[in-house]
All heavy atoms as an XYZ file, in Angstrom:
557
protein
N       0.839     -1.195      0.001
C      -0.001     -0.002      0.004
C       0.870      1.246     -0.003
O       0.583      2.189     -0.710
C      -0.975     -0.012      1.205
C      -1.733      1.272      1.329
C      -1.918     -1.195      1.113
N       1.931      1.234      0.820
C       2.801      2.404      0.871
C       3.463      2.657     -0.490
O       3.636      3.799     -0.890
C       3.860      2.260      1.948
C       3.303      2.435      3.342
O       2.225      3.023      3.500
N       4.003      1.938      4.346
N       3.841      1.587     -1.175
C       4.452      1.726     -2.492
C       3.489      2.345     -3.494
O       3.861      3.199     -4.298
N       2.201      1.942     -3.417
C       1.191      2.504     -4.311
C       0.967      3.971     -3.999
O       0.847      4.802     -4.896
C      -0.116      1.727     -4.186
N       0.952      4.303     -2.721
C       0.761      5.700     -2.326
C       1.924      6.557     -2.820
O       1.733      7.680     -3.292
C       0.609      5.812     -0.814
N       3.138      6.002     -2.703
C       4.311      6.743     -3.175
C       4.250      6.943     -4.679
O       4.584      8.025     -5.192
C       5.580      5.999     -2.791
N       3.813      5.910     -5.414
C       3.704      6.016     -6.877
C       2.689      7.075     -7.262
O       2.909      7.867     -8.189
C       3.322      4.665     -7.477
N       1.550      7.110     -6.532
C       0.528      8.132     -6.806
C       1.096      9.513     -6.522
O       0.911     10.450     -7.298
C      -0.754      7.861     -5.988
C      -1.705      9.040     -6.060
C      -1.422      6.583     -6.480
N       1.824      9.635     -5.417
C       2.436     10.929     -5.082
C       3.437     11.367     -6.135
O       3.472     12.537     -6.517
N       4.247     10.422     -6.626
C       5.217     10.732     -7.671
C       4.525     11.172     -8.959
O       4.955     12.107     -9.623
C       6.124      9.534     -7.956
C       7.076      9.233     -6.819
O       7.250     10.096     -5.925
O       7.652      8.119     -6.820
N       3.441     10.484     -9.308
C       2.692     10.821    -10.518
C       2.072     12.210    -10.389
O       2.101     13.007    -11.332
C       1.618      9.784    -10.799
N       1.526     12.509     -9.216
C       0.932     13.830     -8.994
C       1.998     14.917     -9.077
O       1.770     15.986     -9.661
C       0.232     13.870     -7.640
N       3.174     14.644     -8.522
C       4.266     15.608     -8.581
C       4.712     15.838    -10.020
O       4.925     16.983    -10.442
C       5.435     15.105     -7.744
O       6.528     15.987     -7.834
N       4.832     14.760    -10.784
C       5.227     14.885    -12.190
C       4.184     15.652    -12.979
O       4.526     16.499    -13.820
C       5.438     13.503    -12.800
N       2.910     15.417    -12.694
C       1.846     16.138    -13.392
C       1.901     17.621    -13.047
O       1.737     18.481    -13.913
C       0.481     15.564    -13.019
N       2.175     17.923    -11.781
C       2.298     19.323    -11.387
C       3.476     19.998    -12.069
O       3.378     21.135    -12.519
N       4.593     19.275    -12.165
C       5.766     19.816    -12.859
C       5.458     20.071    -14.330
O       5.847     21.088    -14.894
C       6.967     18.872    -12.737
C       7.498     18.768    -11.309
O       7.134     19.623    -10.473
O       8.259     17.823    -11.045
N       4.747     19.147    -14.965
C       4.401     19.296    -16.373
C       3.466     20.486    -16.557
O       3.601     21.261    -17.500
C       3.737     18.023    -16.897
N       2.523     20.648    -15.645
C       1.593     21.782    -15.739
C       2.349     23.099    -15.599
O       2.083     24.057    -16.310
C       0.506     21.672    -14.674
N       3.323     23.133    -14.685
C       4.121     24.341    -14.514
C       4.923     24.661    -15.761
O       5.003     25.804    -16.189
N       5.493     23.638    -16.374
C       6.271     23.846    -17.600
C       5.358     24.309    -18.722
O       5.708     25.201    -19.483
C       6.983     22.552    -17.990
N       4.183     23.700    -18.809
C       3.233     24.110    -19.839
C       2.833     25.559    -19.633
O       2.751     26.329    -20.578
C       1.989     23.199    -19.816
O       2.422     21.862    -20.041
C       0.987     23.592    -20.856
N       2.600     25.929    -18.397
C       2.216     27.300    -18.097
C       3.323     28.272    -18.484
O       3.061     29.325    -19.061
C       1.892     27.430    -16.617
O       1.526     28.742    -16.299
N       4.576     27.901    -18.186
C       5.712     28.749    -18.566
C       5.813     28.861    -20.085
O       6.054     29.930    -20.615
C       7.016     28.190    -17.991
C       7.097     28.318    -16.472
O       6.295     29.079    -15.886
O       7.958     27.648    -15.877
N       5.621     27.727    -20.780
C       5.652     27.729    -22.247
C       4.544     28.620    -22.798
O       4.757     29.355    -23.765
C       5.475     26.315    -22.800
C       6.701     25.448    -22.599
O       7.775     25.983    -22.259
O       6.574     24.223    -22.784
N       3.371     28.519    -22.197
C       2.228     29.309    -22.656
C       2.511     30.791    -22.490
O       2.247     31.588    -23.395
C       0.962     28.913    -21.888
N       3.049     31.159    -21.343
C       3.326     32.574    -21.119
C       4.422     33.076    -22.051
O       4.357     34.196    -22.523
C       3.688     32.815    -19.649
C       2.507     32.558    -18.702
S       0.922     33.307    -19.202
C       1.285     35.034    -19.015
N       5.402     32.237    -22.348
C       6.454     32.633    -23.290
C       5.869     32.807    -24.689
O       6.208     33.742    -25.406
C       7.572     31.603    -23.313
N       4.964     31.900    -25.065
C       4.330     31.991    -26.391
C       3.463     33.238    -26.494
O       3.296     33.788    -27.580
C       3.491     30.742    -26.660
N       2.921     33.683    -25.359
C       2.058     34.868    -25.352
C       2.821     36.167    -25.066
O       2.212     37.216    -24.943
C       0.936     34.697    -24.325
C      -0.172     33.750    -24.743
C      -1.136     33.512    -23.589
C      -0.914     34.297    -25.949
N       4.123     36.089    -24.977
C       4.930     37.304    -24.821
C       5.172     37.844    -26.228
O       5.667     37.115    -27.094
C       6.255     36.935    -24.152
C       7.148     38.134    -23.905
O       7.071     39.132    -24.664
O       7.939     38.075    -22.964
N       4.815     39.102    -26.477
C       5.009     39.636    -27.839
C       6.425     39.484    -28.370
O       6.629     39.319    -29.569
C       4.624     41.118    -27.685
C       3.641     41.129    -26.559
C       4.138     40.060    -25.603
N       7.409     39.477    -27.483
C       8.797     39.360    -27.913
C       9.143     37.935    -28.361
O      10.061     37.737    -29.153
C       9.729     39.783    -26.789
N       8.404     36.936    -27.844
C       8.687     35.548    -28.173
C       7.439     34.840    -28.698
O       7.303     33.624    -28.547
C       9.227     34.795    -26.934
O       8.267     34.919    -25.864
C      10.565     35.347    -26.488
N       6.539     35.594    -29.298
C       5.262     35.090    -29.811
C       5.468     33.853    -30.685
O       6.279     33.850    -31.597
C       4.581     36.197    -30.622
C       3.230     35.827    -31.186
C       2.139     35.733    -30.355
C       3.079     35.589    -32.535
C       0.890     35.414    -30.878
C       1.842     35.273    -33.061
C       0.743     35.189    -32.222
N       4.737     32.782    -30.363
C       4.835     31.531    -31.110
C       3.427     31.141    -31.545
O       2.642     30.616    -30.742
C       5.456     30.450    -30.232
C       5.696     29.143    -30.981
O       4.898     28.801    -31.869
O       6.681     28.458    -30.636
N       3.108     31.399    -32.803
C       1.744     31.188    -33.312
C       1.280     29.744    -33.153
O       0.129     29.489    -32.798
C       1.660     31.627    -34.770
N       2.172     28.792    -33.398
C       1.795     27.376    -33.302
C       1.409     27.022    -31.867
O       0.380     26.389    -31.625
C       2.942     26.475    -33.812
C       2.642     25.016    -33.554
C       3.193     26.732    -35.298
N       2.224     27.438    -30.913
C       1.936     27.145    -29.509
C       0.676     27.870    -29.043
O      -0.118     27.316    -28.287
C       3.122     27.529    -28.622
C       4.299     26.604    -28.751
C       5.431     26.994    -27.824
C       6.617     26.069    -27.979
N       7.737     26.459    -27.125
N       0.503     29.104    -29.488
C      -0.679     29.868    -29.077
C      -1.943     29.212    -29.616
O      -2.934     29.062    -28.895
C      -0.567     31.342    -29.525
C      -1.869     32.096    -29.277
C       0.589     32.029    -28.806
N      -1.905     28.775    -30.865
C      -3.084     28.107    -31.433
C      -3.383     26.793    -30.722
O      -4.546     26.456    -30.480
C      -2.917     27.913    -32.941
C      -3.064     29.241    -33.690
C      -2.706     29.223    -35.149
C      -3.242     28.123    -35.969
N      -3.016     28.305    -37.417
N      -2.357     26.061    -30.330
C      -2.562     24.823    -29.579
C      -3.166     25.122    -28.214
O      -4.048     24.396    -27.741
C      -1.237     24.081    -29.423
N      -2.717     26.209    -27.596
C      -3.270     26.616    -26.302
C      -4.741     26.981    -26.439
O      -5.564     26.589    -25.602
C      -2.478     27.815    -25.780
C      -2.909     28.264    -24.410
S      -2.016     29.706    -23.754
C      -0.871     30.160    -24.998
N      -5.075     27.689    -27.497
C      -6.475     28.060    -27.746
C      -7.313     26.796    -27.958
O      -8.389     26.652    -27.376
C      -6.579     29.016    -28.949
C      -5.943     30.371    -28.605
C      -8.035     29.193    -29.380
C      -5.728     31.273    -29.812
N      -6.801     25.873    -28.771
C      -7.518     24.620    -29.027
C      -7.760     23.831    -27.744
O      -8.804     23.197    -27.601
C      -6.751     23.738    -30.025
C      -6.942     24.176    -31.461
O      -7.996     24.787    -31.773
O      -6.054     23.907    -32.282
N      -6.816     23.874    -26.836
C      -6.935     23.130    -25.582
C      -7.729     23.825    -24.502
O      -7.946     23.272    -23.432
N      -8.191     25.028    -24.790
C      -8.924     25.788    -23.785
C     -10.403     25.392    -23.760
O     -10.880     24.656    -24.617
C      -8.813     27.291    -24.083
O      -9.634     27.629    -25.191
N     -11.108     25.936    -22.791
C     -12.541     25.675    -22.643
C     -13.386     26.703    -23.404
O     -14.609     26.715    -23.256
C     -12.919     25.689    -21.166
N     -12.751     27.531    -24.225
C     -13.497     28.537    -24.981
C     -14.429     27.861    -25.978
O     -14.145     26.760    -26.456
C     -12.516     29.448    -25.734
C     -11.570     30.282    -24.863
C     -10.519     30.950    -25.736
C     -12.345     31.313    -24.070
N     -15.511     28.562    -26.326
C     -16.437     27.989    -27.317
C     -15.787     28.020    -28.709
O     -14.813     28.727    -28.942
C     -17.791     28.705    -27.294
C     -17.713     30.143    -27.769
O     -17.224     30.416    -28.863
N     -18.204     31.070    -26.958
N     -16.338     27.212    -29.604
C     -15.729     27.038    -30.937
C     -15.638     28.338    -31.728
O     -14.648     28.562    -32.415
C     -16.491     25.983    -31.730
C     -16.251     24.581    -31.196
O     -15.269     24.374    -30.453
O     -17.052     23.693    -31.524
N     -16.637     29.189    -31.637
C     -16.612     30.453    -32.376
C     -15.468     31.335    -31.882
O     -14.721     31.921    -32.686
C     -17.952     31.192    -32.257
C     -18.019     32.546    -32.952
C     -17.759     32.411    -34.452
C     -19.377     33.204    -32.705
N     -15.314     31.409    -30.565
C     -14.234     32.224    -29.999
C     -12.877     31.649    -30.392
O     -11.960     32.393    -30.755
C     -14.373     32.297    -28.468
O     -15.643     32.858    -28.152
C     -13.277     33.145    -27.845
N     -12.749     30.319    -30.355
C     -11.491     29.680    -30.749
C     -11.160     30.019    -32.199
O     -10.023     30.375    -32.515
C     -11.580     28.158    -30.584
C     -11.556     27.690    -29.156
C     -11.640     26.171    -29.087
C     -11.644     25.655    -27.677
N     -11.662     24.186    -27.612
N     -12.148     29.916    -33.073
C     -11.924     30.198    -34.496
C     -11.500     31.642    -34.706
O     -10.557     31.921    -35.458
C     -13.202     29.891    -35.306
O     -13.516     28.500    -35.122
C     -13.022     30.188    -36.773
N     -12.174     32.552    -34.017
C     -11.863     33.987    -34.139
C     -10.441     34.278    -33.649
O      -9.669     34.973    -34.331
C     -12.876     34.819    -33.343
O     -14.193     34.551    -33.843
C     -12.577     36.307    -33.451
N     -10.094     33.741    -32.483
C      -8.766     33.984    -31.933
C      -7.674     33.373    -32.800
O      -6.626     33.994    -33.008
C      -8.668     33.447    -30.503
C      -9.465     34.201    -29.452
C      -9.395     33.472    -28.107
C      -8.963     35.633    -29.292
N      -7.912     32.183    -33.318
C      -6.898     31.547    -34.174
C      -6.707     32.314    -35.482
O      -5.588     32.398    -35.992
C      -7.232     30.088    -34.419
C      -7.062     29.238    -33.153
C      -7.124     27.747    -33.384
C      -8.405     27.285    -33.985
N      -8.494     25.832    -34.172
N      -7.763     32.930    -35.998
C      -7.626     33.775    -37.176
C      -6.769     34.992    -36.842
O      -5.925     35.409    -37.648
C      -8.991     34.194    -37.695
N      -6.971     35.546    -35.645
C      -6.140     36.671    -35.210
C      -4.673     36.245    -35.100
O      -3.772     37.014    -35.457
C      -6.624     37.220    -33.864
C      -7.897     38.035    -33.951
C      -8.279     38.589    -32.596
O      -8.809     37.863    -31.758
N      -7.998     39.853    -32.375
N      -4.444     35.043    -34.587
C      -3.074     34.534    -34.452
C      -2.432     34.411    -35.824
O      -1.283     34.807    -36.028
C      -3.054     33.185    -33.701
C      -1.674     32.550    -33.762
C      -3.483     33.381    -32.252
N      -3.178     33.864    -36.791
C      -2.647     33.740    -38.156
C      -2.301     35.104    -38.728
O      -1.250     35.271    -39.363
C      -3.657     33.025    -39.054
C      -3.772     31.542    -38.752
O      -2.830     30.957    -38.174
O      -4.829     30.967    -39.096
N      -3.164     36.081    -38.516
C      -2.902     37.441    -39.002
C      -1.671     38.036    -38.329
O      -0.855     38.703    -38.986
C      -4.123     38.341    -38.783
C      -5.267     38.003    -39.692
O      -5.081     37.433    -40.773
N      -6.475     38.323    -39.282
N      -1.537     37.796    -37.022
C      -0.381     38.326    -36.292
C       0.909     37.656    -36.741
O       1.954     38.297    -36.796
C      -0.585     38.150    -34.793
N       0.828     36.379    -37.071
C       2.022     35.679    -37.558
C       2.496     36.281    -38.870
O       3.696     36.327    -39.148
C       1.728     34.188    -37.722
N       1.548     36.748    -39.680
C       1.887     37.345    -40.978
C       2.251     38.831    -40.866
O       2.924     39.370    -41.736
C       0.720     37.175    -41.946
N       1.784     39.472    -39.794
C       2.011     40.911    -39.622
C       2.398     41.188    -38.166
O       1.519     41.311    -37.308
C       0.744     41.699    -39.998
C       0.943     43.192    -39.887
O       1.957     43.661    -39.387
N      -0.048     43.947    -40.341
N       3.685     41.307    -37.888
C       4.141     41.506    -36.505
C       3.540     42.721    -35.796
O       3.491     42.743    -34.570
C       5.658     41.665    -36.666
C       5.977     40.974    -37.944
C       4.786     41.191    -38.834
N       3.050     43.694    -36.547
C       2.418     44.853    -35.922
C       1.140     44.478    -35.172
O       0.663     45.236    -34.327
C       2.092     45.932    -36.966
C       3.343     46.576    -37.537
O       4.407     46.548    -36.873
O       3.263     47.107    -38.664
N       0.572     43.303    -35.487
C      -0.670     42.868    -34.856
C      -0.445     41.978    -33.633
O      -1.408     41.639    -32.936
C      -1.536     42.104    -35.871
C      -1.928     42.863    -37.138
C      -2.681     41.951    -38.092
C      -2.759     44.075    -36.775
N       0.794     41.616    -33.366
C       1.080     40.657    -32.297
C       0.612     41.167    -30.931
O      -0.065     40.442    -30.200
C       2.576     40.280    -32.253
C       2.917     39.499    -31.002
C       2.948     39.505    -33.508
N       0.948     42.371    -30.577
C       0.618     42.872    -29.235
C      -0.889     42.893    -28.993
O      -1.369     42.430    -27.955
C       1.217     44.254    -29.006
C       1.141     44.669    -27.552
C       2.016     45.873    -27.225
O       2.957     46.176    -27.985
O       1.742     46.484    -26.192
N      -1.656     43.397    -29.951
C      -3.114     43.426    -29.793
C      -3.695     42.013    -29.742
O      -4.636     41.743    -28.976
C      -3.749     44.213    -30.939
N      -3.127     41.109    -30.536
C      -3.577     39.724    -30.517
C      -3.309     39.062    -29.200
O      -4.173     38.382    -28.630
C      -2.902     38.942    -31.667
O      -3.267     39.554    -32.914
C      -3.302     37.487    -31.674
N      -2.125     39.253    -28.656
C      -1.762     38.682    -27.358
C      -2.700     39.213    -26.271
O      -3.190     38.457    -25.428
C      -0.274     38.982    -27.015
C       0.024     38.719    -25.548
C       0.634     38.181    -27.920
N      -2.990     40.501    -26.322
C      -3.911     41.096    -25.335
C      -5.290     40.478    -25.444
O      -5.908     40.134    -24.416
C      -3.989     42.625    -25.552
O      -2.660     43.179    -25.380
C      -4.948     43.273    -24.581
N      -5.783     40.289    -26.666
C      -7.115     39.677    -26.854
C      -7.137     38.246    -26.334
O      -8.109     37.831    -25.684
C      -7.486     39.720    -28.334
N      -6.092     37.479    -26.605
C      -6.037     36.086    -26.162
C      -5.959     35.983    -24.648
O      -6.671     35.204    -24.017
C      -4.866     35.348    -26.835
C      -5.127     35.245    -28.339
C      -4.651     33.977    -26.221
C      -3.931     34.851    -29.143
N      -5.101     36.801    -24.051
C      -5.003     36.787    -22.589
C      -6.346     37.151    -21.961
O      -6.741     36.539    -20.966
C      -3.912     37.756    -22.123
C      -2.511     37.254    -22.341
C      -1.491     38.249    -21.813
C      -0.079     37.750    -21.948
N       0.902     38.743    -21.457
N      -7.030     38.109    -22.542
C      -8.346     38.493    -22.007
C      -9.345     37.361    -22.117
O     -10.087     37.057    -21.176
N      -9.361     36.703    -23.255
C     -10.300     35.596    -23.472
C     -10.018     34.420    -22.562
O     -10.940     33.747    -22.089
C     -10.255     35.151    -24.944
N      -8.742     34.179    -22.275
C      -8.357     33.050    -21.434
C      -8.308     33.418    -19.942
O      -8.046     32.559    -19.095
C      -6.996     32.507    -21.863
C      -6.940     31.889    -23.269
C      -5.491     31.521    -23.616
C      -7.841     30.688    -23.362
N      -8.542     34.683    -19.635
C      -8.515     35.112    -18.251
C      -7.134     35.146    -17.635
O      -6.950     34.894    -16.453
N      -6.137     35.463    -18.447
C      -4.747     35.512    -17.960
C      -4.309     36.917    -17.637
O      -4.711     37.854    -18.200
C      -3.794     34.915    -19.006
C      -4.079     33.472    -19.400
C      -3.142     33.055    -20.516
C      -3.910     32.570    -18.201
């Protein structure tokens, strides 16, 4: 039983570490200086936002990827939608 409890604790710790890394990656992708359209779109896809909002935000990401002048406004819109 103790071995199983330790394994569960280790798995929970690893999951927490992965979540922290994902969060750091997400914030880096949403930094205008290090904007990563692919990561941002994956983050949007994985969110609980409705499909229309996801489609709209991903279109903004595509536009920002093509026009760096749009990155800052896009990042602000995404952070607002995701509550960040």
